[in-house]
BALOBA-1460 file (C-alpha; in Angstrom, 3 decimals):
// residues 167
<rec num="1" residu="m" x="0.000" y="0.000" z="0.000"/>
<rec num="2" residu="l" x="2.711" y="2.491" z="0.921"/>
<rec num="3" residu="k" x="5.252" y="1.229" z="-1.614"/>
<rec num="4" residu="d" x="5.317" y="4.506" z="-3.571"/>
<rec num="5" residu="h" x="5.494" y="6.464" z="-0.322"/>
<rec num="6" residu="a" x="8.451" y="4.318" z="0.777"/>
<rec num="7" residu="k" x="10.271" y="5.085" z="-2.497"/>
<rec num="8" residu="l" x="9.855" y="8.794" z="-1.822"/>
<rec num="9" residu="m" x="11.001" y="8.328" z="1.756"/>
<rec num="10" residu="q" x="14.100" y="6.582" z="0.444"/>
<rec num="11" residu="a" x="14.757" y="9.623" z="-1.761"/>
<rec num="12" residu="f" x="14.599" y="11.895" z="1.296"/>
<rec num="13" residu="m" x="16.732" y="9.471" z="3.314"/>
<rec num="14" residu="v" x="19.597" y="9.404" z="0.805"/>
<rec num="15" residu="s" x="19.370" y="13.154" z="0.103"/>
<rec num="16" residu="g" x="19.561" y="14.181" z="3.746"/>
<rec num="17" residu="e" x="17.671" y="17.434" z="3.311"/>
<rec num="18" residu="i" x="15.934" y="18.845" z="0.255"/>
<rec num="19" residu="v" x="15.386" y="22.592" z="0.232"/>
<rec num="20" residu="g" x="12.564" y="23.827" z="-1.977"/>
<rec num="21" residu="r" x="9.412" y="22.316" z="-3.424"/>
<rec num="22" residu="k" x="10.518" y="23.094" z="-6.974"/>
<rec num="23" residu="k" x="13.852" y="21.371" z="-6.403"/>
<rec num="24" residu="l" x="12.088" y="18.334" z="-4.948"/>
<rec num="25" residu="q" x="9.766" y="18.094" z="-7.968"/>
<rec num="26" residu="k" x="12.690" y="18.339" z="-10.398"/>
<rec num="27" residu="m" x="14.855" y="15.817" z="-8.526"/>
<rec num="28" residu="i" x="12.120" y="13.158" z="-8.509"/>
<rec num="29" residu="y" x="11.210" y="13.819" z="-12.158"/>
<rec num="30" residu="i" x="14.832" y="13.595" z="-13.308"/>
<rec num="31" residu="a" x="15.393" y="10.430" z="-11.253"/>
<rec num="32" residu="k" x="12.279" y="8.899" z="-12.820"/>
<rec num="33" residu="k" x="13.404" y="9.822" z="-16.332"/>
<rec num="34" residu="v" x="16.912" y="8.392" z="-15.918"/>
<rec num="35" residu="a" x="15.652" y="4.995" z="-14.681"/>
<rec num="36" residu="f" x="14.359" y="5.007" z="-11.111"/>
<rec num="37" residu="p" x="10.900" y="3.468" z="-10.506"/>
<rec num="38" residu="f" x="8.992" y="6.491" z="-9.222"/>
<rec num="39" residu="q" x="5.322" y="6.207" z="-10.184"/>
<rec num="40" residu="e" x="4.154" y="9.808" z="-9.985"/>
<rec num="41" residu="r" x="2.733" y="11.278" z="-13.197"/>
<rec num="42" residu="f" x="4.058" y="14.655" z="-14.341"/>
<rec num="43" residu="q" x="2.674" y="17.349" z="-16.625"/>
<rec num="44" residu="f" x="4.435" y="20.419" z="-17.971"/>
<rec num="45" residu="h" x="3.796" y="23.428" z="-15.739"/>
<rec num="46" residu="f" x="5.205" y="26.935" z="-15.182"/>
<rec num="47" residu="y" x="8.528" y="25.697" z="-13.808"/>
<rec num="48" residu="g" x="8.810" y="22.575" z="-15.934"/>
<rec num="49" residu="p" x="7.524" y="19.097" z="-15.098"/>
<rec num="50" residu="y" x="5.223" y="19.048" z="-12.065"/>
<rec num="51" residu="s" x="3.347" y="16.245" z="-10.300"/>
<rec num="52" residu="e" x="0.213" y="16.839" z="-8.258"/>
<rec num="53" residu="e" x="0.587" y="13.204" z="-7.071"/>
<rec num="54" residu="l" x="4.043" y="13.977" z="-5.694"/>
<rec num="55" residu="t" x="2.706" y="17.024" z="-3.858"/>
<rec num="56" residu="t" x="-0.086" y="14.894" z="-2.356"/>
<rec num="57" residu="r" x="2.300" y="12.105" z="-1.305"/>
<rec num="58" residu="v" x="4.622" y="14.587" z="0.374"/>
<rec num="59" residu="e" x="1.646" y="16.049" z="2.294"/>
<rec num="60" residu="e" x="0.590" y="12.535" z="3.314"/>
<rec num="61" residu="l" x="4.125" y="11.709" z="4.524"/>
<rec num="62" residu="c" x="4.128" y="14.900" z="6.602"/>
<rec num="63" residu="n" x="0.687" y="14.073" z="8.031"/>
<rec num="64" residu="m" x="1.814" y="10.548" z="8.940"/>
<rec num="65" residu="g" x="4.833" y="11.954" z="10.760"/>
<rec num="66" residu="f" x="7.360" y="10.352" z="8.385"/>
<rec num="67" residu="l" x="8.543" y="13.612" z="6.837"/>
<rec num="68" residu="n" x="9.380" y="16.931" z="8.443"/>
<rec num="69" residu="e" x="8.495" y="20.105" z="6.518"/>
<rec num="70" residu="v" x="9.867" y="23.432" z="7.727"/>
<rec num="71" residu="k" x="8.454" y="26.607" z="6.152"/>
<rec num="72" residu="e" x="10.869" y="29.561" z="6.129"/>
<rec num="73" residu="k" x="10.253" y="33.136" z="5.005"/>
<rec num="74" residu="k" x="12.879" y="34.078" z="2.406"/>
<rec num="75" residu="g" x="12.480" y="37.661" z="1.250"/>
<rec num="76" residu="g" x="9.128" y="37.835" z="-0.516"/>
<rec num="77" residu="y" x="8.378" y="34.119" z="-0.589"/>
<rec num="78" residu="f" x="8.346" y="30.979" z="1.519"/>
<rec num="79" residu="q" x="10.856" y="28.164" z="1.160"/>
<rec num="80" residu="y" x="10.302" y="24.614" z="2.389"/>
<rec num="81" residu="r" x="12.894" y="22.246" z="3.861"/>
<rec num="82" residu="y" x="12.248" y="18.520" z="3.951"/>
<rec num="83" residu="t" x="13.920" y="15.872" z="6.083"/>
<rec num="84" residu="l" x="12.936" y="12.358" z="7.031"/>
<rec num="85" residu="t" x="11.851" y="12.006" z="10.676"/>
<rec num="86" residu="d" x="13.081" y="9.282" z="13.014"/>
<rec num="87" residu="t" x="9.673" y="7.606" z="12.602"/>
<rec num="88" residu="g" x="10.168" y="7.728" z="8.840"/>
<rec num="89" residu="k" x="13.633" y="6.191" z="9.157"/>
<rec num="90" residu="e" x="12.205" y="3.436" z="11.354"/>
<rec num="91" residu="f" x="9.423" y="2.744" z="8.824"/>
<rec num="92" residu="l" x="11.998" y="2.564" z="6.013"/>
<rec num="93" residu="s" x="14.158" y="0.136" z="7.991"/>
<rec num="94" residu="l" x="11.171" y="-2.249" z="8.067"/>
<rec num="95" residu="n" x="10.298" y="-1.821" z="4.381"/>
<rec num="96" residu="d" x="13.008" y="-2.732" z="1.915"/>
<rec num="97" residu="v" x="13.327" y="-0.240" z="-0.933"/>
<rec num="98" residu="d" x="15.798" y="-1.475" z="-3.510"/>
<rec num="99" residu="m" x="17.044" y="1.377" z="-5.665"/>
<rec num="100" residu="p" x="20.793" y="0.987" z="-6.077"/>
<rec num="101" residu="c" x="22.649" y="4.134" z="-7.168"/>
<rec num="102" residu="l" x="19.764" y="6.385" z="-6.058"/>
<rec num="103" residu="a" x="21.954" y="8.010" z="-3.406"/>
<rec num="104" residu="d" x="24.679" y="8.925" z="-5.931"/>
<rec num="105" residu="c" x="22.188" y="10.488" z="-8.323"/>
<rec num="106" residu="l" x="20.048" y="12.353" z="-5.795"/>
<rec num="107" residu="c" x="23.004" y="13.670" z="-3.806"/>
<rec num="108" residu="d" x="24.474" y="14.984" z="-7.044"/>
<rec num="109" residu="m" x="21.165" y="16.625" z="-8.000"/>
<rec num="110" residu="n" x="20.710" y="18.026" z="-4.504"/>
<rec num="111" residu="g" x="24.025" y="19.844" z="-4.977"/>
<rec num="112" residu="q" x="22.694" y="21.629" z="-8.077"/>
<rec num="113" residu="n" x="20.598" y="24.772" z="-8.002"/>
<rec num="114" residu="a" x="16.872" y="24.670" z="-8.779"/>
<rec num="115" residu="r" x="17.302" y="26.783" z="-11.938"/>
<rec num="116" residu="f" x="19.673" y="24.211" z="-13.475"/>
<rec num="117" residu="l" x="17.440" y="21.299" z="-12.426"/>
<rec num="118" residu="e" x="14.502" y="23.116" z="-14.046"/>
<rec num="119" residu="l" x="16.488" y="23.195" z="-17.301"/>
<rec num="120" residu="v" x="17.540" y="19.538" z="-17.026"/>
<rec num="121" residu="s" x="13.968" y="18.417" z="-16.315"/>
<rec num="122" residu="t" x="12.645" y="20.496" z="-19.225"/>
<rec num="123" residu="v" x="15.212" y="18.931" z="-21.579"/>
<rec num="124" residu="l" x="14.172" y="15.477" z="-20.354"/>
<rec num="125" residu="y" x="10.477" y="16.310" z="-20.759"/>
<rec num="126" residu="f" x="11.066" y="16.874" z="-24.471"/>
<rec num="127" residu="d" x="13.558" y="14.016" z="-24.886"/>
<rec num="128" residu="n" x="11.556" y="12.608" z="-27.803"/>
<rec num="129" residu="l" x="12.512" y="15.662" z="-29.886"/>
<rec num="130" residu="p" x="15.794" y="16.444" z="-31.675"/>
<rec num="131" residu="k" x="18.233" y="18.572" z="-29.660"/>
<rec num="132" residu="e" x="17.638" y="21.664" z="-31.813"/>
<rec num="133" residu="e" x="13.864" y="21.500" z="-31.225"/>
<rec num="134" residu="v" x="14.421" y="20.989" z="-27.493"/>
<rec num="135" residu="a" x="16.567" y="24.132" z="-27.460"/>
<rec num="136" residu="n" x="13.796" y="26.053" z="-29.246"/>
<rec num="137" residu="k" x="11.248" y="24.812" z="-26.670"/>
<rec num="138" residu="v" x="13.542" y="25.912" z="-23.844"/>
<rec num="139" residu="f" x="14.078" y="29.358" z="-25.380"/>
<rec num="140" residu="t" x="10.317" y="29.763" z="-25.928"/>
<rec num="141" residu="l" x="8.831" y="28.217" z="-22.773"/>
<rec num="142" residu="k" x="11.597" y="29.342" z="-20.448"/>
<rec num="143" residu="s" x="12.415" y="32.738" z="-21.967"/>
<rec num="144" residu="s" x="12.306" y="34.435" z="-18.556"/>
<rec num="145" residu="q" x="15.132" y="32.161" z="-17.348"/>
<rec num="146" residu="r" x="17.392" y="33.279" z="-20.225"/>
<rec num="147" residu="y" x="19.099" y="29.935" z="-20.654"/>
<rec num="148" residu="t" x="22.016" y="29.846" z="-23.100"/>
<rec num="149" residu="e" x="23.058" y="27.251" z="-25.683"/>
<rec num="150" residu="a" x="26.010" y="26.439" z="-23.395"/>
<rec num="151" residu="e" x="23.659" y="25.752" z="-20.475"/>
<rec num="152" residu="i" x="21.533" y="23.472" z="-22.657"/>
<rec num="153" residu="d" x="24.682" y="21.576" z="-23.679"/>
<rec num="154" residu="e" x="25.616" y="21.352" z="-19.996"/>
<rec num="155" residu="a" x="22.143" y="19.936" z="-19.234"/>
<rec num="156" residu="y" x="22.623" y="17.188" z="-21.846"/>
<rec num="157" residu="q" x="26.070" y="16.369" z="-20.417"/>
<rec num="158" residu="y" x="24.608" y="16.264" z="-16.926"/>
<rec num="159" residu="i" x="21.884" y="13.825" z="-18.010"/>
<rec num="160" residu="e" x="24.515" y="11.523" z="-19.514"/>
<rec num="161" residu="a" x="26.605" y="11.761" z="-16.329"/>
<rec num="162" residu="l" x="23.599" y="10.763" z="-14.216"/>
<rec num="163" residu="k" x="22.869" y="7.825" z="-16.509"/>
<rec num="164" residu="g" x="26.529" y="6.830" z="-16.178"/>
<rec num="165" residu="k" x="26.179" y="6.659" z="-12.388"/>
<rec num="166" residu="i" x="23.438" y="4.056" z="-12.778"/>
<rec num="167" residu="q" x="25.273" y="1.606" z="-15.025"/>
């Protein structure tokens, strides 16, 4: 019943702390796209791929006491910090979640900024298109972010590096 919740809990466990809802959404989406068995469905939204299911699961984990959410005022907006609680760690210890290499990938992603992860997730969202068309989508849909060709190339290299960590 809580198998998908346990997978998310494992993501929080190996990441230590995830700062920002947008970053969390992008990390799970990217992990799913590069081979990890996350089940949440994503649609394209203002900041790239977004999953209402993921938002709901995170709320459920907080309500069950498995996940700690801290809301901080940062300038003109709120930022959220997520960590697994001791109860969550105990639950995970009783429920085997087998996702080898998840720690390497998520820790790497957690070290990136949300803007870059937004680009990487957008590139992955359009991975069925040729690179030139993906770049055009990025320049059109993400014009306010002012991504460069070099950053798009970096996103492709980053995706390959993540896939390399899994093999």
